[in-house]
Each structure stands twice: as structure tokens, then as C-alpha cells.
C-alpha positions, 0 to 999 in steps of 0.5 A, a space after each residue: 885246455 878247454 877251460 884256458 881257451 874259454 877264459 881267453 875267449 871271454 877276456 878277449 870279448 870283454 876287452 873288445 866290448 869295453 873298447 866298443 862301449 867306451 867309444 859309444 860314450 864319446 860325443 859324436 861317435 858313430 857305431 859302425 856295422 862291424 862294431 855292432 855285429 861284434 858286440 851282438 856275436 860276443 854274447 852267444 860266444 861268451 855263453 858257450 865259453 861259460 858253459 864249457 867252464 862250468 861243465 868242466 867244473 862239474 865233471 
């Protein structure tokens, strides 16, 4: 169950980050503070989700 939850979190953050970086590429778009914070916070969340997946694989 943890593995499925971790994969869901990773896919969700990758999707949100893709939309965020897609908007940055548009001319005249400004990055808001919530968008920036979401992008930064997604990195440790994805790291811990990957750790959960790899720990489950080794057990």
C-alpha cells in the first residue's frame, strides 16, 4: 500500500511541476510565491517517496 501511495505522490508532483515549468516557458508569465514553494517542497517529498519504494523493494 505504501508503494502505491508513494507512486501516486510522485506522479502527482511530477504532473504539477510539469504544469509549473510549462507556464514559466510562456513569455510574460510571472511565478507566484505559492508556485515556487510547491516546486521547492516537491523535491524532498519525492525523495522520501522514492526511498519508501526502494526500501520496500529490498525487504
